[in-house]
C-alpha positions in Angstrom: -36.1 -3.8 38.6 -32.8 -3.6 40.5 -32.0 -7.2 39.8 -32.5 -6.5 36.1 -30.3 -3.5 36.2 -27.6 -5.4 38.0 -27.7 -8.2 35.4 -27.4 -5.5 32.6 -24.5 -3.9 34.4 -22.7 -7.3 34.8 -23.3 -8.1 31.2 -22.0 -4.7 30.2 -18.9 -5.2 32.3 -18.2 -8.6 30.7 -18.7 -7.1 27.2 -16.3 -4.2 28.0 -13.7 -6.6 29.2 -14.1 -8.8 26.2 -13.8 -5.8 23.9 -10.6 -4.7 25.6 -9.1 -8.1 25.1 -10.1 -8.1 21.5 -8.6 -4.7 20.9 -5.3 -5.8 22.4 -5.3 -8.8 20.1 -6.0 -6.7 17.0 -3.3 -4.2 18.1 -0.7 -7.0 18.4 -1.7 -8.5 15.1 -1.4 -5.1 13.4 1.9 -4.4 15.1 3.5 -7.1 12.9 2.3 -5.2 9.8 3.5 -1.7 10.9 6.9 -1.9 9.4 6.0 -3.4 6.0 3.0 -1.1 5.6 5.2 1.9 6.6 7.7 0.9 3.9 4.9 0.5 1.3 3.5 3.9 2.3 6.9 5.6 1.7 7.1 3.9 -1.7 3.7 5.1 -2.7 4.6 8.6 -1.6 7.9 8.4 -3.7 6.0 7.3 -6.8 3.4 10.1 -6.3 6.3 12.6 -6.0 7.9 11.5 -9.2 4.6 11.3 -11.1 3.7 14.8 -10.1 6.9 16.1 -11.6 7.2 15.1 -15.3 10.2 17.3 -16.0 12.2 15.6 -13.2 11.3 12.2 -14.8 12.3 13.4 -18.3 15.6 14.9 -16.9 16.5 11.7 -15.1 15.8 9.6 -18.3 17.9 12.0 -20.3 20.8 11.8 -17.9 20.5 8.0 -17.8 20.4 7.8 -21.6 23.5 10.1 -21.9 25.5 8.2 -19.3 24.6 4.6 -20.2 23.0 4.5 -23.7 23.0 0.6 -23.9 21.4 0.2 -20.6 18.9 2.9 -21.4 17.8 1.2 -24.6 17.6 -2.2 -22.9 15.3 -0.6 -20.2 13.3 1.1 -23.0 12.7 -2.2 -24.7 11.7 -3.8 -21.4 9.4 -1.0 -20.6 7.9 -1.1 -24.0 7.3 -4.8 -23.7 5.7 -4.4 -20.3 3.5 -1.7 -21.6 2.4 -3.8 -24.6 1.7 -6.7 -22.2 -0.4 -4.5 -20.0 -2.4 -3.2 -22.9 -3.0 -6.7 -24.2 -4.0 -8.0 -20.8 -6.3 -5.0 -20.1 -8.0 -5.8 -23.5 -8.6 -9.4 -22.4 -9.9 -8.5 -18.9 -13.1 -6.6 -18.9 -14.3 -5.0 -15.7 
């Protein structure tokens, strides 16, 4: 019985050591992604902030239109084209 317990203990120790090495490897791999994922997280938060405040968006669009009408209409055309493309593509792709 003691020999069996000793074998189990040895195997457990090896497994714990292997798990620690694997955790270190995963941590190092994820460290490379920390900065890009942090930036992406901040971008998502900024988009959520703007989306949750429609008057802010409307005010910014109004100011942009008043200050640079030509640019505003160019962006409006681009946005409209992107929207139409999205609608066409979403009609072609069924989930």
